[in-house]
N, C-alpha and C positions, 0 to 999 in steps of 0.2 A: 605541772603537768601540762603539755600542750594540747590545746583543742585541735580538732580536725582541720578547722579553717586555717589556723596557724601553719599547720604542717603543709596544706595545700599551698600557701603563699611561699613558704621556705623552698618547697620543692620546685615550684615555678620559677622562682629566683635562681635557684641552682642550675636549672636547665638553660636559662637565658645566659647566665655567666659562661656555661660550658660552650654555648653557640657562639658567643662573642669570641672567647678564646680560640675555638676551632678556627673561625674565618680569619682572625688576627695572626694565627701561626701557619696558615697554609701557604705552600710554596707557589701554588697556582690557583688563581681565581678563574672559574668558568661558569658558564650559564647553569649547569647542573649543581654545582656547589652553592651558587646564589639562590637557586630555587629551593634547595634543601634548608639552607640557613634562614631563609625568609619564612618557611613553614615552621621551622623549630622556633623562631623568635615569636611568631604569632601565637603558636600553642603555648609557650611560655607566659606570654602576656595575658592570655586568655585564662590560664590557671590562677595567676596572681589576682586578676580581676574577680573570678569566682571566689577565691578565698576572702577578699575584702567584702564582697556582697553577702557572702555567708556569715561574716561577723555582723554586718548590719542587721541580718534577718534574725540572727541568735546572739544579740548582745549579751555581754557579761553582766550577770545580776549584781547590782550595788552591794557592797559589803556594809552590813549594819555596824554603826558606830557604838562604841561602848559608852552608853550614856549613864550618868549617875544621878539617879533620882529614885524616889520611893513611889510604888504603885499606889495610887490613891484615887478617891473621888470625893470632892468637895463642892458642895452646893449651898447657895445662899437660902437660909431659912425663912427669909422674909418674902419670898416669891410665894405666889399661889400655886396650888396643886397642879393646874394645867400648864403653867410655865415650868415647874419642876419636872413633870412628866416628859415634856417636850425637849428639855435639856438633856434630861437623862437618856432618852431614846435617841436623839440625834447625835449626841457625842459618842454614844456606844457604836452607832452604825459608822461613823466616821473612823473610829479606832479599829474596827474590825474589817471594814470594806476598803480601806485605803492603807497606805504605808505610814500612817501617823503613829507617833509615839506618845504625843501629848496634845491637848487641846485646853485652851483657855478662852473663856468669854468675859469681856470687859464691858460693863454697861453703866452709863451714869457715874462715872468716876469710881467705880468700884469692881471688884472681881466677883463674878456671880456663880463661875464654874471653873474648876480645874479638874482634869480627868486624865488618866494615863499615868505616865511618870511625871511626878509633880515635885516642886520644891516650895519652901516656906518663904522665899524671898518676896518682897513687896513689888507688885508690878506697877510700873508707870510708863505711859507710852512715850516713845522717843521719836526721833526724826522720822524714821521709816513709817512708823504707825501713823504719825501726823500726816505724812504725805498721803498715806493711803486714804485717811479721812477727807483731806482737803481736795484730793483728785477724784474721790468716790469711785475707786477702782481697787481691784485685787492686785496686790504685789506678791510675786513669787520669788523667793531667794533661792535658786536651785543649789547653790553652794555658797553658804554664808562666809566661807574664807574669802571670797572674791568681792564681798560688798563691805565697804567701810561703814562703821557704826552699827554692824549687825550684833554687836556685843550687848545692845539694848534688850535682846531676847534672852540674855542669861538670867534674867530675873523670871523668865518662864521656865527654863530649864538650861543648865550650863552646856555650852558647846553644841547646840543643835546644829546638824550638818545642813539642814534645809528648813525653810519656814514659808508658810503661806499666811498672808495678812489680808483680811477681807473686812471693809468698814461696815458698821450697822449704821448707816447714814453718818450723822455727826454726834451720834450718842454713844458709840462703843465700837468694839472690834472682836472678830473671831480671829484667833491665832492658832494655827496648827503646825506643830513641829514634826518633821520626818525622822525616820531611823537612819537615813543615809542621803548622800548627795543625790540630786536629780531623782528623788524617790516619788515625786507626784507627777501623775499623767494629766493630760488635758482633761479627761474624764472625771478625775478627783478634783480638780479645781472647779468644774461645773457643779459637782455634787456639793462641795463645801460652799460655794457662791449660792446655790438654790437654797440650801437649808438655811443659811444665814439670812437670806431675804425673807424667808417664812419666819424665821425666829424674830426678826426685827418687828414684823407686823404683830406677833403675839406678845412681845415685850412692850410694845408701845400701847397697846390696848388697856 
């Protein structure tokens, strides 16, 4: 089913083609015809432009991938109650307030939290995770198919379409997987970064 914006683009293109055919097949070209064809061409291009702008304003929502995992919540029992509460609260907020499908927290060489869709695979940081730690910055894989080596996140959950990696200094990582390609906004990245910084302070204490 076509969106209205697509129909506007098609209609504009159709009028433009008719305008070109009309002047190309005319036996006599005079100022009146030229003015009419100019107005017709401008109107057609304006319709096509409006259609494209409409598409940008109302983009198609990303389709959720069919992810294979079991809904779960695993939390390290060795943590204090304050740390457990913060991990439970923050992870729940990320899963409900963003397009996240899964979240994993890695701290001091072990996984201390898995939540959302989870797997039983053993997590080990790969090249992308290590780059995030070394460069001390967030790495966002908006479409994992375009990033070589992104299969290192299969141990978080198989075939994640998008991933955010945020370093907890040099001691760990926050890894958030999305439901679809390009699913995370700039606001989501700021929220994940801010909570991760707060979490680092708490876990370090």
